[in-house]
N, C-alpha and C positions, 0 to 999 in steps of 0.2 A: 596444501600445507597442513601439518598435524595440528590438531586443536591443543594438545598437550604433548609434553616430551615423552610421556609413557604410552602414547597411542601407537608408537612403533612396535611395542611388544604385544599388541593385540593380534590374535590369530586372523590372518586374511581369509576372506570368504568370497565366493562367487555364487550368486543365486542361493545364498544361505548354506552352501557346502564349504566346510573348512578345508583349506589347502595345506594343513599341517602334514598330512600323509604324503602329499606330493613333495614337500620339502624334505621329509625323511627318506624318500626313495631316490632323491637326486644323487647322493653319493654313489649308490650302486649302479646308476646309469653312467656316471663319469668314469668309474674304474673299468679298465679293459678286462675282458674275459679271456680265459684260456682258449687257445686255438691249436690246430693240428700242424701248424707250420714248423719247420725245422729252425728257421731263423725268425726271431721276433724283433720288434723295433726297440729303440733305446728306452722309451717310456715304460714298456712292459718289463724290460730287464731291470730297470731302476726300481720299479714297484716291487718286483719279486725279491730283489736284494734287500730292500728296506724292510719288507715284511719278515723275511727270514732273520735278519739281524735283530729286529725288535723282539721277535718271538724267542730267539735264543737268550737274549738278555733278560727277558721277562721270566722265562721258565728256569733260569739258571739256579736261583736259590730254592726252588720248589722241588719237593720229592717227585719221584716218577709217577706216583698215584695221582698227582695233581696236574700232570702234563696233558691230560685229556681236556683240560680247560683252555688250552692254548688257542684253539680255533675261536672259542667264544670271546676271550679277552682281546685277541688280535682284531677280530671283526668289530668289536665294540670300540676299540681304539681308532680304527680307520673311520668308522661312522661318525664318532664324536669329532674327530679332527676335521673331516670334510665339512660337516655341518657348521662347526665354529668358523672355519675359514670362509665358506661360502656366505655366511651371514654378514661378513664385513663388506660385501659388494653392495653398491647402491641399489635401492628399491628391492631388497631381498628381506626375507624373514628368517630369524634364527630360532628354531624350535627349542634349543637348549637354554634359552632365556626363560622358559616356562618351568616353574618349580614342579608342576604336576608331571611333566615328562621326565625330568631328572630324578624325581622320587620314584617314578615308575621304573626307571632303570636301576636305581640304587638299591631299593628295598628287595626286589627278587634276587638280585645277584648276591647281596649281603646275606640274605636268608639262606640261599643255597650253600654258601660257604659254611655257615653255622650248622646247618643240617648235615652237611658232609662230615664235619668234625664230630658231631654227636653220633653219627652212624659208624664211622670208622674207628675213632678213638675217643669214646665218651669220657674216660677218666682224665685224659690230657686236656680235652676241651673244657671240662668243668673245672679243672685245676687252674685255668687262667683266671677264674673268679677270685682266687685266694692266693696271693703271692707266698712263696716259701719263706718260712721263718717268721710269720706274722704272730704277734702276741695273741694270746687267747681272748683277752678283753676286746681287742680291736677286730676280731674275726667277723662278727655280725656287721659292723660298720663298713669294713672293707668289701665284704660280699655285696652289700647294697650299692656301694660306690662303683664297683667294677661292673655290676649288672646294669646300672644306669649308663655308664660309659659304653657298654656293649650295645645297648639299644639306641644310643645317640649316633653311632657310626653312620647308618644310612642317612640320617637327617643331615649330618655334617657333609656327607658326599654330595647330596643334592643341593643344599644351600650354598656350598662353596662354589660349585659350577655356576649356579644361577646368579649369585651375587657378583662374581668376577666379570661375567659376560655382560650383565645388566649395567654395572658401573662403567665398563669400558664403552658400551654403546651410548650411554648418556653423556659421557665426557666428549665423545666424538661429535655428537649432535650439538651440545652446548658450544663447543669450540667452533664448529662450522657455522652455527647461527651468529656467533660473534664476528666471524670473518665477513659474512654477508652484510651485517649491520654496520660495521666500521668502514667498509669499502667506499661508500660515497662520501663520507665525511673525513675520515682519517686513513688515507690509503697506506701510509707507512706502517701505522700500527696494525692495519689489517694484514699487511704482508708478513709482519713478525708473527702474528697469530696464525697465519697460514703455515709458517714453518713449524710452529708448535703442533699444529694439526697433523702435519706430515710425520713428525716424530711420534706423536701419539698413535697414529695409525700403525707405524712400525711396532710400537709397544704392544698394541692390541693383537697384531699378528703373532707376536711371541706369546702373549697371554692365551690366545686361542689354542696354540699348540701345547703349551705347558699344562693347561687345565685338562685337556683331553688325556695327556700322559699321566697326570697326577691321579685322575679318576680311576684309570685302569691300574696304576701302580698300587694304590691303596687297596683295591680289590684283590690284587695278587698277594699283598701282605696279609690280608685277612685269610686268604686261601692257604698261605704258608703256615699260619698258626693252626689250621685245622686239618692238615694233611701230614 
């Protein structure tokens, strides 16, 4: 039994070796790889259709110069989605509950979009720091505010993903603890709490998918501004 509710977010170790890398590699093991068969199974066909549909929708508002990001963004979406969903299984570890991992994904991707804009269209990229029609007196203040908001973007990406998944896992653990505690004394109330736990688990499944999509969608919006 965990000593505290937050022990579930500690990186598991065997003989002092962290298993976070194994958890990150699990999605790539689950996904089927391409083969030379003429006929594939239904799962491979569904996977290919889903990836193609998502990529088309994601790249639709982006210029052709930004379409080279499609493989990176689609792979990132698939990885985050599988990690979030697998983390809801019992006795598993969710790497995306670690702020260090999420910031390690958010900062390089955000910085790459900014550098892409500064290289391809520096005037337009710098023009985002000052809205059109701004009064002269407010120009220095707005430039400072827009610069701060620009640098807050990767922090918001990482904290959003971490906070949503951490809160969901804590709610599930608190509710399941209440079910086990009430079962010997008040079985009826324990049954009602179990129904709430079931509904909460369905909600967390949706949150896991939505947060992976939102993470990649915001990166695509940042890319759209800089291409």
